[in-house]
PLY file of the C-alpha trace (Angstrom):
ply
format ascii 1.0
element vertex 369
property float x
property float y
property float z
element edge 368
property int vertex1
property int vertex2
end_header
-0.03 0.15 0.07
2.71 2.40 -0.95
2.08 6.02 -2.17
2.37 5.95 -5.94
1.42 9.66 -6.72
0.46 12.89 -5.20
-1.27 15.29 -7.54
-2.63 18.98 -6.73
-5.59 20.92 -8.49
-6.30 24.62 -7.85
-10.25 25.32 -7.46
-12.04 28.25 -7.00
-15.71 28.55 -5.46
-17.68 31.72 -5.29
-19.22 32.88 -1.97
-22.93 33.73 -1.65
-21.72 37.03 -0.16
-18.39 38.87 0.69
-17.26 37.26 3.94
-15.90 40.21 6.35
-14.05 39.68 9.32
-11.38 41.90 11.35
-8.52 40.55 9.19
-10.06 40.42 5.66
-12.67 40.52 3.20
-13.21 37.51 1.32
-15.01 37.22 -2.11
-14.23 33.74 -3.40
-12.45 30.80 -1.97
-9.37 29.26 -3.81
-8.25 25.85 -2.62
-5.67 23.38 -3.56
-6.98 20.00 -3.48
-4.77 17.06 -3.09
-5.18 13.46 -4.81
-3.20 10.81 -3.71
-3.06 7.31 -4.89
-1.37 4.19 -3.97
0.06 1.11 -5.83
-3.04 -0.64 -4.73
-5.34 1.67 -6.37
-6.79 3.43 -3.50
-7.37 7.08 -3.80
-7.41 9.63 -0.91
-8.46 13.41 -1.09
-7.22 16.62 1.08
-7.51 20.56 0.85
-5.39 23.34 1.69
-6.30 26.94 1.53
-4.21 29.94 1.11
-5.24 32.13 4.03
-2.07 34.26 3.90
-2.96 36.57 6.78
-3.46 33.68 8.99
-1.01 31.04 7.94
1.17 33.09 5.68
0.41 30.66 2.74
-0.55 31.38 -0.81
-1.82 29.12 -3.74
1.89 29.13 -5.16
3.55 28.41 -1.72
1.13 25.53 -1.22
1.60 23.93 -4.39
5.35 24.19 -4.30
5.48 22.92 -0.47
3.51 20.07 -1.99
4.77 19.12 -5.29
8.26 19.83 -4.63
8.91 18.98 -0.95
6.28 16.87 0.43
5.45 14.60 -2.45
9.15 13.60 -2.72
9.17 12.30 0.56
5.86 10.37 0.48
6.04 8.71 -2.82
7.14 5.22 -2.15
6.48 5.01 1.46
3.77 2.78 3.02
0.49 4.63 4.12
0.27 1.96 6.96
3.44 3.40 8.57
1.73 6.56 9.35
4.16 7.93 12.28
6.95 7.67 9.74
5.10 9.58 7.15
3.97 12.38 9.54
7.60 12.58 11.22
9.02 12.92 7.45
6.37 15.55 6.78
6.92 17.68 9.91
10.84 17.42 9.55
10.98 18.31 5.37
9.28 21.68 6.04
9.00 24.41 8.58
5.31 26.00 8.88
3.15 25.40 5.68
0.52 24.09 7.83
-2.46 23.85 5.52
-0.09 22.19 2.94
0.68 19.63 5.69
-2.96 19.31 6.33
-3.75 18.54 2.71
-1.34 15.59 2.45
-2.28 14.48 6.19
-6.05 14.25 5.13
-5.16 12.26 2.03
-3.26 9.76 4.05
-5.84 9.14 6.77
-8.53 8.82 3.85
-6.50 5.97 2.33
-5.49 4.33 5.41
-9.13 4.36 6.76
-10.27 2.82 3.40
-7.43 0.24 3.74
-8.97 -0.85 7.25
-12.66 -1.03 5.86
-13.86 1.90 8.04
-15.12 5.51 7.65
-12.46 7.72 9.27
-14.57 8.88 11.99
-14.83 5.11 13.39
-11.06 4.57 12.94
-10.17 7.62 14.93
-12.38 6.96 17.83
-16.21 6.98 16.53
-17.68 9.10 19.35
-20.59 10.33 17.57
-22.04 10.15 14.21
-23.51 13.58 13.73
-22.47 17.12 14.55
-24.48 20.47 15.19
-22.53 23.59 13.77
-22.80 27.06 14.25
-23.61 29.55 11.32
-21.46 32.86 10.96
-22.72 36.47 10.73
-20.22 38.66 8.71
-18.85 41.87 10.21
-20.96 44.85 8.79
-23.60 47.58 9.36
-25.89 46.67 12.51
-29.05 46.56 10.13
-27.22 43.96 7.75
-26.00 41.84 10.51
-29.29 41.92 12.24
-31.02 40.96 9.04
-28.53 38.09 8.43
-28.91 36.81 11.95
-32.72 36.51 11.45
-32.33 34.84 8.12
-29.80 32.04 9.81
-32.32 31.47 12.81
-35.23 31.24 10.53
-33.36 28.29 8.83
-33.20 26.60 12.13
-29.72 27.44 13.32
-29.54 27.87 17.29
-26.13 28.84 17.57
-24.79 32.10 15.69
-20.88 33.22 15.48
-20.99 36.86 15.00
-17.85 38.51 13.43
-16.85 41.76 15.32
-13.85 43.36 16.08
-14.10 45.94 13.23
-15.22 48.96 14.95
-15.18 50.98 18.08
-16.72 50.06 21.48
-20.08 51.70 20.79
-20.47 50.33 17.51
-19.83 46.91 18.86
-22.27 47.31 21.33
-24.94 48.28 19.17
-24.20 45.45 17.00
-24.62 42.76 19.58
-27.52 44.36 21.40
-29.53 44.48 18.13
-28.89 41.02 17.13
-29.71 39.81 20.76
-32.93 41.66 20.58
-33.81 40.40 17.12
-33.12 36.56 17.70
-34.22 36.65 21.40
-32.97 34.90 24.71
-32.71 31.35 23.33
-30.19 31.49 20.44
-26.49 30.87 21.42
-24.21 33.67 20.34
-20.59 33.44 19.95
-18.37 36.48 19.01
-15.21 36.12 16.78
-12.87 39.40 17.15
-10.11 38.08 15.22
-7.51 39.77 17.09
-9.42 43.00 16.56
-8.94 44.42 20.18
-5.85 45.49 22.74
-6.29 43.60 25.98
-7.81 46.53 27.98
-10.44 47.45 25.28
-11.47 43.52 25.14
-11.92 43.50 28.82
-14.03 46.73 28.70
-16.03 45.69 25.84
-16.73 42.22 27.30
-17.42 43.25 30.50
-19.88 45.76 29.03
-21.54 43.09 27.13
-21.86 40.94 30.51
-23.37 44.22 32.17
-26.08 44.40 29.32
-27.15 40.88 30.00
-26.37 39.95 26.34
-25.45 36.27 27.58
-22.49 35.70 25.26
-21.48 32.09 25.23
-17.80 32.82 24.17
-15.53 35.49 22.54
-12.89 34.07 20.15
-9.41 35.45 19.89
-10.16 38.93 21.30
-6.31 40.06 21.03
-3.48 39.78 18.76
-2.11 35.96 18.05
1.00 36.67 19.81
0.12 38.45 22.93
-0.31 35.49 25.30
-0.08 37.66 28.21
-2.70 39.86 26.97
-5.16 36.96 26.18
-4.60 35.70 29.59
-5.31 39.11 30.99
-8.63 39.04 29.32
-9.38 35.42 30.38
-8.83 36.40 33.93
-10.96 39.60 34.12
-13.92 38.70 32.23
-16.61 35.85 33.12
-17.33 35.13 29.52
-15.41 32.15 28.19
-12.47 33.30 26.09
-11.33 30.97 23.31
-7.79 30.89 21.66
-7.70 30.59 17.68
-4.95 32.32 15.86
-2.95 31.94 18.91
-2.91 28.11 18.53
-1.14 26.45 15.49
1.20 23.69 17.03
1.35 21.41 20.03
4.09 23.66 21.27
1.32 26.74 21.11
-1.13 24.57 22.95
1.26 23.62 25.67
1.90 27.27 26.14
-1.73 28.34 26.11
-2.42 25.63 28.77
0.42 26.14 31.01
-0.40 29.81 31.26
-4.21 29.36 31.53
-4.28 32.15 28.84
-7.75 30.72 27.49
-10.95 28.69 28.69
-11.26 26.96 25.16
-9.12 26.03 22.13
-10.23 26.25 18.48
-8.44 23.72 16.64
-8.26 23.93 12.81
-6.69 21.32 10.62
-5.35 24.25 8.36
-3.62 25.62 11.40
-2.39 22.59 13.17
-1.02 20.77 10.00
-3.89 18.01 9.85
-5.68 15.44 11.84
-2.35 13.79 13.49
-1.43 16.91 15.12
-4.96 17.97 15.94
-5.35 14.72 17.76
-2.41 15.68 19.89
-3.60 19.26 20.77
-7.00 17.76 21.65
-5.54 15.20 23.89
-3.35 17.69 25.66
-6.19 20.05 26.31
-8.22 17.16 27.58
-5.43 16.47 30.01
-5.81 19.94 31.53
-9.79 19.94 31.45
-10.00 22.65 28.73
-12.78 21.60 25.91
-12.10 22.23 22.29
-13.89 23.49 19.11
-13.20 22.35 15.56
-13.14 25.03 13.23
-12.33 25.82 9.76
-10.96 28.30 7.36
-12.78 29.37 4.24
-12.81 25.98 2.86
-14.78 23.60 0.66
-16.63 20.54 1.89
-13.32 18.60 1.36
-11.45 20.00 4.15
-14.42 20.49 6.35
-15.37 16.73 5.88
-12.07 15.94 7.23
-12.49 18.39 10.22
-15.80 16.77 10.84
-14.33 13.44 11.17
-12.00 14.39 13.64
-14.49 16.30 15.60
-17.14 13.82 15.81
-14.58 11.02 16.83
-13.45 13.04 20.16
-15.60 13.59 23.31
-13.48 16.57 24.20
-14.45 18.40 20.85
-17.80 19.98 22.39
-18.34 22.71 19.75
-18.07 23.17 15.97
-17.89 25.80 13.81
-17.94 24.18 10.31
-20.07 26.32 8.10
-17.85 27.05 5.54
-19.45 25.08 2.82
-22.86 26.57 3.55
-21.41 29.99 2.84
-20.31 28.74 -0.82
-22.63 29.54 -3.73
-21.67 26.26 -5.68
-22.97 22.53 -4.93
-20.74 19.78 -3.59
-22.40 16.36 -4.25
-19.44 13.97 -3.94
-20.26 12.28 -0.52
-18.37 13.26 2.71
-20.81 15.42 5.13
-24.37 16.18 4.33
-25.90 19.31 5.95
-29.49 18.82 7.30
-29.92 22.70 8.59
-27.56 23.17 11.32
-26.95 19.33 11.68
-24.11 17.74 9.75
-24.09 13.89 9.21
-21.82 11.69 7.26
-22.81 10.25 3.98
-21.21 7.16 4.51
-18.56 5.22 2.61
-15.08 4.32 3.79
-12.38 6.72 4.85
-13.50 10.38 4.30
-16.47 8.73 2.21
-15.73 10.61 -1.12
-16.92 9.24 -4.43
-13.64 9.55 -6.38
-15.14 9.61 -9.94
-17.49 12.66 -8.85
-14.62 14.27 -7.20
-12.66 14.05 -10.61
-15.70 15.88 -12.08
-15.98 18.32 -9.37
-12.19 19.55 -9.60
-12.61 19.71 -13.19
-15.74 21.83 -13.10
-14.13 24.18 -10.57
-10.81 24.07 -11.91
-8.91 27.59 -11.82
-5.36 26.76 -13.35
0 1
1 2
2 3
3 4
4 5
5 6
6 7
7 8
8 9
9 10
10 11
11 12
12 13
13 14
14 15
15 16
16 17
17 18
18 19
19 20
20 21
21 22
22 23
23 24
24 25
25 26
26 27
27 28
28 29
29 30
30 31
31 32
32 33
33 34
34 35
35 36
36 37
37 38
38 39
39 40
40 41
41 42
42 43
43 44
44 45
45 46
46 47
47 48
48 49
49 50
50 51
51 52
52 53
53 54
54 55
55 56
56 57
57 58
58 59
59 60
60 61
61 62
62 63
63 64
64 65
65 66
66 67
67 68
68 69
69 70
70 71
71 72
72 73
73 74
74 75
75 76
76 77
77 78
78 79
79 80
80 81
81 82
82 83
83 84
84 85
85 86
86 87
87 88
88 89
89 90
90 91
91 92
92 93
93 94
94 95
95 96
96 97
97 98
98 99
99 100
100 101
101 102
102 103
103 104
104 105
105 106
106 107
107 108
108 109
109 110
110 111
111 112
112 113
113 114
114 115
115 116
116 117
117 118
118 119
119 120
120 121
121 122
122 123
123 124
124 125
125 126
126 127
127 128
128 129
129 130
130 131
131 132
132 133
133 134
134 135
135 136
136 137
137 138
138 139
139 140
140 141
141 142
142 143
143 144
144 145
145 146
146 147
147 148
148 149
149 150
150 151
151 152
152 153
153 154
154 155
155 156
156 157
157 158
158 159
159 160
160 161
161 162
162 163
163 164
164 165
165 166
166 167
167 168
168 169
169 170
170 171
171 172
172 173
173 174
174 175
175 176
176 177
177 178
178 179
179 180
180 181
181 182
182 183
183 184
184 185
185 186
186 187
187 188
188 189
189 190
190 191
191 192
192 193
193 194
194 195
195 196
196 197
197 198
198 199
199 200
200 201
201 202
202 203
203 204
204 205
205 206
206 207
207 208
208 209
209 210
210 211
211 212
212 213
213 214
214 215
215 216
216 217
217 218
218 219
219 220
220 221
221 222
222 223
223 224
224 225
225 226
226 227
227 228
228 229
229 230
230 231
231 232
232 233
233 234
234 235
235 236
236 237
237 238
238 239
239 240
240 241
241 242
242 243
243 244
244 245
245 246
246 247
247 248
248 249
249 250
250 251
251 252
252 253
253 254
254 255
255 256
256 257
257 258
258 259
259 260
260 261
261 262
262 263
263 264
264 265
265 266
266 267
267 268
268 269
269 270
270 271
271 272
272 273
273 274
274 275
275 276
276 277
277 278
278 279
279 280
280 281
281 282
282 283
283 284
284 285
285 286
286 287
287 288
288 289
289 290
290 291
291 292
292 293
293 294
294 295
295 296
296 297
297 298
298 299
299 300
300 301
301 302
302 303
303 304
304 305
305 306
306 307
307 308
308 309
309 310
310 311
311 312
312 313
313 314
314 315
315 316
316 317
317 318
318 319
319 320
320 321
321 322
322 323
323 324
324 325
325 326
326 327
327 328
328 329
329 330
330 331
331 332
332 333
333 334
334 335
335 336
336 337
337 338
338 339
339 340
340 341
341 342
342 343
343 344
344 345
345 346
346 347
347 348
348 349
349 350
350 351
351 352
352 353
353 354
354 355
355 356
356 357
357 358
358 359
359 360
360 361
361 362
362 363
363 364
364 365
365 366
366 367
367 368
């Protein structure tokens, strides 16, 4: 079961509407799809996304990393020797986390197929479905209120609100208006995407608390490298604080956990470098009594399916933010995950559950070479 080929394809998917955060505005999603085949004929799939303001990667850098660096060390190796493979991947390249994630997904896909299991079962099989939140982009209060109302009308009971793009009063108006519109039973999560200074974050979050807005959590309120500031926000607010951009590697996780800098960790395969490292981060967090969320970048259903298999397999992953495919205009009908409102189910099949023939057609249709 040795790896024979590793191929990359660039695909582009349009968004239903621009996606606005404190870090960037996205109009369409470019992805690098990896197709890995073995000498025995098995095919595995993975995805990398060029989120240059987060991971530092571009389309060109990802393709170079996979085609010129990672593929040569993978081809000819046996997929069953996963620890050898992943050790070589980590040693061959510094950073480039989403490029590593793409080949990691493909390896896991192939190995689970070889074992005759869906990947979720091979990883632990904790649950057979997930419930995701749905994101409200940053914007004018009226626009955000309208979008929040549309989401709840579709049956979504957990909303993730993008903030961190305005001043204190603007943030307050936005969240108060959304809470008034959706009522007290909808769970609200806020994502500042590093938009505040520590003292600003403490002031704003405390005001939300005093206003009785019942915010479940605030994600990455301060700069990714300001762990001391993140800890101060965590210590001086009652609302749960979650680390996102501060967390890439197992080393990052250790520092965050030892410092007690956050109440929750957001694990994204594109940041961790794939499922192999994500499992380590989750296990370390669990040993500290810290729960995790499984999140995603702006990805297609390929990467999100891998994240969903990871999330559903682990009891310590108690929250999911895997709505990216719902924000895309195109249709993905190649297996993997299936959305039924806010509920994510697995379409069945071995490995990640993709239909390889339909995947080939999808890649061809959305090709952006």
